[in-house]
C-alpha positions in Angstrom: 57.0 -71.3 -90.3 54.8 -69.3 -88.5 56.0 -67.5 -85.2 54.2 -69.4 -82.5 53.3 -66.3 -80.2 51.7 -66.8 -76.7 50.2 -63.8 -74.7 50.3 -63.5 -71.0 47.5 -60.1 -70.2 44.8 -60.1 -67.3 42.6 -57.7 -69.5 40.0 -60.2 -71.9 39.6 -57.0 -73.7 43.3 -56.4 -74.6 43.7 -60.3 -75.3 41.0 -60.3 -78.0 42.0 -56.8 -79.3 45.8 -58.3 -79.9 45.1 -61.5 -81.0 42.3 -59.7 -83.5 45.3 -57.1 -85.0 47.4 -60.0 -85.6 45.0 -62.7 -86.6 45.4 -61.7 -90.5 49.8 -62.3 -90.7 50.3 -65.4 -92.0 53.7 -65.2 -89.9 51.9 -65.1 -86.3 50.4 -68.2 -85.1 48.7 -67.9 -81.8 48.9 -70.9 -80.0 47.2 -69.4 -76.5 46.8 -66.8 -73.9 46.5 -66.8 -70.3 45.2 -64.2 -67.6 48.4 -64.4 -65.5 51.9 -65.5 -65.1 50.5 -68.5 -63.1 48.5 -69.6 -65.2 50.7 -69.1 -68.2 54.0 -70.8 -66.9 52.8 -74.4 -67.2 50.8 -73.9 -70.4 54.5 -72.1 -71.8 56.0 -74.9 -70.7 54.0 -77.5 -72.8 53.4 -75.6 -76.2 57.2 -73.6 -76.1 55.9 -70.2 -77.9 58.5 -68.8 -80.4 57.8 -65.0 -78.5 55.7 -64.1 -75.4 53.5 -61.0 -75.3 53.6 -59.9 -71.7 52.0 -57.8 -69.9 53.4 -55.8 -66.7 50.5 -55.6 -64.0 48.8 -58.5 -63.5 47.6 -60.5 -60.2 49.3 -63.1 -58.6 52.5 -62.2 -60.2 53.8 -59.2 -62.0 55.2 -59.4 -65.6 58.2 -58.5 -64.3 59.0 -61.1 -61.5 57.6 -63.4 -64.6 60.3 -62.4 -67.3 63.2 -62.9 -64.4 62.0 -65.9 -63.2 61.3 -67.1 -67.2 65.1 -66.1 -67.8 66.7 -68.0 -65.1 64.4 -71.3 -65.9 63.5 -71.0 -69.6 64.8 -68.0 -71.6 62.1 -67.3 -73.8 62.2 -64.1 -76.7 59.6 -62.0 -74.5 58.1 -58.4 -75.8 56.5 -56.5 -73.2 53.1 -54.6 -74.1 51.9 -52.3 -71.2 50.5 -48.9 -70.8 53.3 -48.8 -68.2 56.2 -49.1 -71.3 56.0 -45.9 -72.6 59.3 -43.9 -73.4 61.5 -43.4 -70.5 59.1 -45.0 -67.9 61.4 -47.2 -65.8 59.5 -50.1 -66.0 60.4 -50.5 -69.4 64.5 -50.0 -68.6 64.1 -52.5 -65.9 62.1 -55.0 -68.5 64.9 -54.7 -71.0 67.5 -55.2 -68.2 66.2 -58.4 -67.6 66.1 -59.5 -71.0 63.1 -58.4 -73.2 63.8 -57.9 -76.8 61.7 -55.3 -77.2 58.6 -52.8 -75.0 55.6 -51.4 -76.5 52.9 -49.4 -75.1 49.2 -51.2 -75.4 47.3 -49.5 -78.3 44.6 -47.5 -77.2 41.3 -49.1 -77.7 39.0 -47.2 -80.3 41.0 -45.1 -82.0 41.5 -46.7 -85.5 44.4 -44.9 -87.1 46.3 -46.0 -83.5 45.1 -49.4 -83.8 46.4 -49.5 -86.9 49.7 -48.1 -86.2 49.9 -50.4 -83.2 49.4 -53.4 -85.3 52.5 -52.7 -87.5 54.5 -52.0 -84.6 53.7 -55.1 -82.8 54.1 -57.5 -86.3 57.6 -55.5 -86.5 58.4 -56.1 -82.7 57.1 -59.9 -83.1 59.0 -61.2 -86.0 62.2 -59.5 -85.0 61.9 -61.1 -81.0 61.7 -64.4 -83.4 64.8 -63.9 -84.5 66.3 -63.2 -81.0 68.0 -66.0 -78.9 67.4 -65.0 -75.3 70.3 -66.4 -73.1 69.9 -67.2 -69.3 70.0 -65.3 -66.6 73.8 -66.0 -64.9 76.5 -64.2 -63.4 79.3 -62.7 -65.6 82.1 -65.5 -66.7 84.4 -62.6 -66.3 86.0 -62.3 -62.8 84.9 -59.9 -60.4 87.9 -57.2 -60.1 88.6 -54.9 -57.3 86.7 -51.9 -57.7 88.9 -50.0 -55.0 92.4 -50.6 -56.6 93.3 -52.0 -60.2 95.9 -54.7 -60.4 97.0 -52.5 -63.3 96.9 -49.0 -61.3 100.8 -48.4 -61.9 100.4 -48.9 -65.7 97.1 -46.8 -65.8 98.3 -43.8 -63.9 101.2 -43.6 -66.7 99.0 -44.9 -70.1 98.0 -42.3 -72.3 93.9 -42.5 -72.2 93.2 -44.4 -75.5 89.7 -44.3 -76.2 87.2 -47.2 -76.3 84.1 -47.6 -78.6 81.2 -50.1 -78.1 77.9 -50.7 -80.2 75.3 -52.3 -79.4 71.6 -53.5 -80.1 69.4 -56.0 -79.2 70.4 -57.6 -76.4 72.9 -55.3 -75.6 71.6 -53.8 -72.3 72.4 -56.7 -70.5 75.5 -57.2 -72.5 76.8 -54.0 -71.5 76.0 -54.0 -67.6 78.0 -57.3 -67.9 81.1 -55.4 -69.4 81.2 -52.1 -67.5 80.2 -53.5 -63.9 83.5 -55.7 -64.4 85.5 -52.5 -65.1 87.8 -50.8 -62.4 87.7 -47.3 -61.2 90.1 -46.2 -63.4 89.5 -48.1 -66.5 89.8 -46.0 -69.7 87.4 -43.4 -71.4 84.6 -45.5 -73.2 82.1 -44.1 -75.6 79.3 -46.3 -76.0 76.1 -46.6 -78.8 73.2 -48.8 -77.8 70.8 -48.2 -79.8 67.9 -46.9 -77.6 64.5 -44.7 -77.6 65.0 -40.8 -76.5 64.5 -40.4 -72.6 65.5 -44.1 -72.1 69.2 -43.4 -72.5 69.6 -40.8 -69.4 67.7 -43.8 -67.1 69.8 -46.5 -68.5 73.1 -44.8 -67.8 71.8 -43.6 -64.4 71.3 -47.1 -63.7 74.3 -48.4 -65.1 76.3 -45.5 -62.7 74.3 -46.9 -60.2 75.8 -50.5 -60.7 79.3 -49.8 -61.9 82.7 -48.6 -60.3 83.2 -46.2 -63.3 81.1 -43.0 -63.9 78.4 -43.7 -66.4 76.3 -41.0 -68.0 74.5 -39.8 -70.9 76.9 -37.9 -72.9 76.4 -34.2 -73.4 77.9 -32.0 -76.3 81.4 -31.2 -75.0 81.9 -33.8 -72.2 85.6 -35.2 -72.3 86.3 -38.7 -72.5 88.3 -39.3 -69.5 89.8 -42.5 -67.2 86.7 -43.8 -65.5 83.8 -42.6 -67.4 81.6 -44.3 -70.1 79.6 -41.9 -72.2 76.4 -43.1 -73.5 75.1 -41.7 -76.9 71.6 -40.0 -76.1 68.5 -41.4 -77.9 67.3 -39.6 -80.9 70.9 -37.7 -81.1 74.4 -39.3 -83.2 77.2 -39.5 -80.7 80.8 -38.8 -82.4 84.4 -38.6 -81.1 86.7 -35.4 -81.7 90.4 -34.7 -80.5 91.9 -31.8 -79.5 95.1 -31.1 -77.5 95.7 -34.5 -77.1 92.3 -35.1 -75.1 89.0 -36.8 -77.0 85.7 -35.0 -76.4 81.8 -35.9 -77.3 79.9 -34.5 -79.8 76.3 -34.6 -79.9 74.9 -34.1 -83.1 71.4 -34.2 -84.9 70.5 -35.2 -88.3 69.0 -38.5 -90.5 69.3 -42.0 -89.0 71.8 -43.8 -90.7 71.7 -48.0 -91.2 67.6 -47.0 -89.6 69.0 -45.7 -86.0 69.5 -42.8 -84.7 72.1 -42.8 -82.6 73.9 -45.0 -85.3 77.1 -47.0 -84.4 78.5 -46.1 -87.4 78.2 -42.4 -87.0 80.4 -42.9 -83.7 83.0 -45.6 -85.1 83.6 -43.4 -88.4 84.3 -40.0 -86.1 86.8 -42.5 -84.2 88.5 -43.5 -87.5 88.7 -39.9 -88.3 90.3 -38.4 -84.9 92.1 -41.4 -83.4 92.5 -44.2 -86.0 94.7 -47.1 -85.0 95.1 -45.8 -81.1 91.6 -47.5 -80.3 89.5 -50.1 -78.9 86.2 -51.1 -80.9 83.9 -53.3 -79.8 80.8 -54.8 -81.5 77.9 -56.7 -79.4 74.9 -58.2 -80.0 72.5 -56.5 -82.5 70.1 -57.3 -85.4 71.3 -55.6 -88.3 74.4 -54.1 -90.0 75.1 -51.1 -88.1 78.5 -50.4 -87.2 80.0 -53.0 -89.0 81.2 -50.9 -92.2 82.3 -48.5 -89.2 84.2 -51.2 -87.4 85.8 -52.0 -91.1 87.2 -48.8 -91.6 88.9 -48.7 -87.9 90.1 -51.9 -88.5 92.0 -50.9 -92.0 93.6 -47.9 -90.0 94.9 -50.3 -87.4 92.7 -49.9 -84.4 92.5 -53.0 -82.4 88.4 -54.7 -83.1 86.7 -57.3 -81.4 83.3 -58.8 -81.6 80.8 -60.8 -79.3 80.6 -64.5 -80.2 77.7 -65.8 -81.7 77.2 -68.2 -78.4 76.9 -65.3 -76.3 75.1 -62.8 -78.7 70.8 -62.7 -78.2 71.0 -61.3 -82.1 74.4 -62.4 -83.9 73.6 -59.5 -86.4 75.7 -56.7 -86.1 78.6 -59.0 -84.9 78.2 -61.4 -88.1 78.2 -58.8 -90.2 81.4 -57.0 -88.9 82.9 -60.9 -89.3 82.2 -61.2 -92.9 83.6 -57.9 -94.2 86.7 -58.9 -92.5 86.5 -56.2 -89.8 87.1 -58.1 -86.8 90.6 -59.0 -84.8 89.4 -61.6 -82.3 85.5 -63.0 -81.9 84.8 -63.8 -78.2 82.4 -64.3 -75.7 80.8 -61.5 -73.8 82.4 -62.9 -70.5 85.6 -61.6 -71.6 84.9 -57.8 -73.3 86.4 -56.3 -69.9 89.6 -58.2 -69.6 90.0 -57.4 -73.0 89.4 -53.9 -72.6 92.1 -53.5 -69.9 94.7 -55.7 -71.5 94.5 -53.2 -74.8 94.5 -50.4 -71.7 98.2 -52.0 -70.7 99.9 -52.3 -73.5 100.8 -48.4 -73.4 
């Protein structure tokens, strides 16, 4: 069955170009287009496309406002295609946080090779988006914690800093925000690999740092994984953990992609298995593909605690599903329970 795509872009030339680029693909069916969200809204509700291809700068209502509105009222898999969606742009990051599956730069007109490259990238993004299940924007089901002091503060003061490692991909920007914003200032140290291109991760970490009680930053080689800190793997580099003197440290390394990703969740999980073994909690969140599944299996077999996000709360139930199939998961739970699970593991001593 063909993927039904609806396009919203105020440029008639760009609408024609994008539709022409994809006209020959038998797996894609154009079901309509509009020059702005005000016109697109009623049409989308009527034709119910599988994927929305959305510009940002438009008259009447901008694409980000429209995306946030859709995600609250009628979630739809959305690919942003805009001149503003360049690597590292704030708008691109805001679009991902609002629920977009992918962000792409508009093709440069008149450049044949660039148009062909853009066509391949666009086809890949649309087909991936069609497999996503966007969720309505809603408050986290996890109770908000008192960030000024933790109910477990006495335990935390004495507990060993057992590391937590998290892997995520498509839909992970929102999932991680739900988890990290619900943690108190004295939460255990967390190392995170979120599939994200270069230049995005520093800005993403900065955004989370402004929302969370814990400190969130892009990992640097040699950073100590300590309480109240979450380190995010930099785009284009792998994040590993090493142990020295009873402490855990980040290793940021170059190398080939693993499972087609750089950073790779498997790289983080396998390094954690080597240095932490059973004294660790590993969590696999929403994402396409199987990155992290084999690394989690290695951790599980060593006795580490392993958790996977459930299908109902995943945007894409790919990575967690593969880990479950391998027998690598102790417990499957909705995203709203993950922060509590982190604190419960930490409190075991």
